N, C-alpha and C positions, 0 to 999 in steps of 0.2 A: 669864789667858785670860778673855775675857767673851764671851758672847752670849746673844741672845734669840731665843726660837722658840716655835712652839705646837707641843701635843703630848697625848698620851692617857697618863692614868695606866695602867699596867700593874701595879704592884704598890708595897706599902708595908710597912716593918718598923719595929718601934721601936728607936731608937737610943740614946736615953737617957730620962730622965724626961720631958722636955719634945719631945725631937726625934726625927723619922723619918727613914729613908732610902727615897727612892722611886725608881721606876725608871719611865722615860716613853717613849714611842715618838713621837720629834717628827718635824715635817715636814723639817727641813733638816739634822739631825744624828743621824737614826736612834735607835736604843736608847740610852739613857744614864741615869747614876745620879747621884745626889747626896743631900746632907742638908738638910733642911728644919727651921731652928731654930724651935720652937715649934709645930710641925706636929701635935703629938698634943693641943694645948690645945683647950678646947671651944669657943672663938673659931674656929678654923680646922679642926678635924678634919672637918666634914661636907664641906669642899672636897675632901677626899681619898679620896673613894669610886671603886672600880676602874672604869674606863671613862670618868671624866669628863674633859672637855676643859680644859685649862689653858694659859696664857700663863705661860711659864718664863724666867727670868733665872738664866744659869748663870755662875758664877765659879770659878776655880781657879787655883794658882800654876802648875800644869803641865796640859797636855792629858791626859797619863796618869796624873794622880791624881785621886780622889774629889773632886768638886766640890761647890758650895754652891747650892741654888736659893732664888729667891724667886719666889714661885707667886700667880698670881691666877687666879680661876675664869672660864672663858670659857662653858662650857655643861654644866650639870649632867646629863649624859646617864644616868647610872644611876637617880637617883631617881626618874626618869619611870616605871621600870618596877618600881620595889618591889613593887608589888602583883601581878605577873606573873612565876611562877617560872620559866616557860620563857624568857623574854626575858633575865631577870636573870643565868640560868646561862650563857645565851649569851655574853653581854657577858663574863662571868668566863672561858668557855672560850675565846674568841678573844684575849683579854687575856693569859691565862696561857699559850697557844701562841706567841704573840709572844714573851713573856718567856723563854721555853724555848728557842727556836729561833733568834731573830735574833742575829746578832753584834753586837757593840758597836761603836757609832758607826758605821755604816755606813749611808749615806743610801739610801733607797729610795722616792723620790717617788710612783711607779706604786702601789707597795703601800701608801703612806700614804694615797693618795687613795682607793683601792678600801676600805681600813678606814673612813676618814670616810663614804663613800657606804654601806658596809654597816651601820654603827650608825644612820644616818639612816634606812636602809631598815627598821628595826624597829617602826615604826609602820604599816608595810604589811601588807597581808594575806599577802603571799609572802615575807616577811622570813626565813623556814628556807631557801628556797630560795637566795636570795641569799647567806646565810651559806654554805650547802655550795659554791657556785661561788667564793665568796672564799676558801676553803679552797683549792681547786684553784689559784687565782692563787698564793696563797702558796707551794704546793709548786713550782709553776712558777718562781716568782721566787727560790726556793732552789736550783734546779739540775735539778728532775725535772718535765720535762712530760710529761704524757700526751697521745698522741694518740690520739684515740677511733675515729679512721678507720683507723688501721694497727693491726689487731688481729687475732688468730687465730680461726678458727671450728672450734670441736668440732664434728666429723662425728658423734659421739655423741648429743649432746642439743642441737645446734644452737643453743647459747649462745654469746655472745662474751665473750672474756677478753683481758686486757692480761699481758704477762709482765714482772714485777718480781723482780728478783734471783734468778731460777730458779723462781719461785712463780707459778702463774696465778692470778689474780685475775678473777672474773666482773663485768663491767661492769653496773651496776645499770640497770634500766629508767629510772630517773629521769632519766638524762642523754640520753634521748630526746627529753626535753622541754625548753621554754624555761625561762627564769627565772620568767615569771609565770604559768605552769600550775599548776592545781592537784594537788597529789600525795597518795596515801595515806600514814599513819603507817608502813606497810610499805615502801613505796618510800623515803621519808626517811630511815627506819631502815638500810636497805639502803646509800644513799647515803653516810650519816655513817659506816658502818662500813667501806665502801670508802675513803672518804678516810682514816680512822684507820689502817688497814692501809698506806696509802701513807706516812704519817707515821711509823709504827712502823718500817717496812722501810727507809725512806731517811734517818731522822734519829735517832730515839729509840734504836732498838736498837743500830745501829753506834757510835752516840756515849755509849752507857751511861746515856741520859738516863731520865727518868720522865714518862710521859705524865701530863698534868694531870687531877685527879681531876674537875674540872669537865668536860672534855671527855667523860669516860666517862658522868657523870651527863645531860648533855645528851642523848646518845644514849637513855638510859633513857626519858625523858619521851614517845618515840616508839614504845613498846611498846604 
């Protein structure tokens, strides 16, 4: 089995003294894993920064077996933001969530394009807004769409809520704004917390998964 594709590096782990196993979110083949021989060498290891965009050649004797990657760097996304802790942890958060939640080898072109655009938006002023709405799209693409227009009114405090798994979650005021409107840290934090609860309720808790630490750290940057 042979194919070539572009994709973003989601994770890497040592395989032996010189090789690593990487997971990528690819354009045409979804999330997939493979061994990179020599990936831990000084010559090549800098290209394997989480969030970097890669050109990958994958080969395996069988579609269901762990394959082997030959990798070329397309875009060194992560190093651009090494001096910005918020944006660095945002990249780690997004990649870690995809690693945990995406099924293996299921193509989702819409999600891939949105992920690509979200990473490119990190250079913009309202990058965190784009990230928050990207999380909502991810949740939708995994099967749980939130309709903010169809919600319940609390007569007691006149706040709006959505019902998720018999729980009422308050809709943050952040979602009354557009993608490119300035928000306070309080509004951003509430929106991140809202999305986190959706992820926990619909994916993490039912499947006994673990929320990535980087996602928790990202939220703390807006206290």
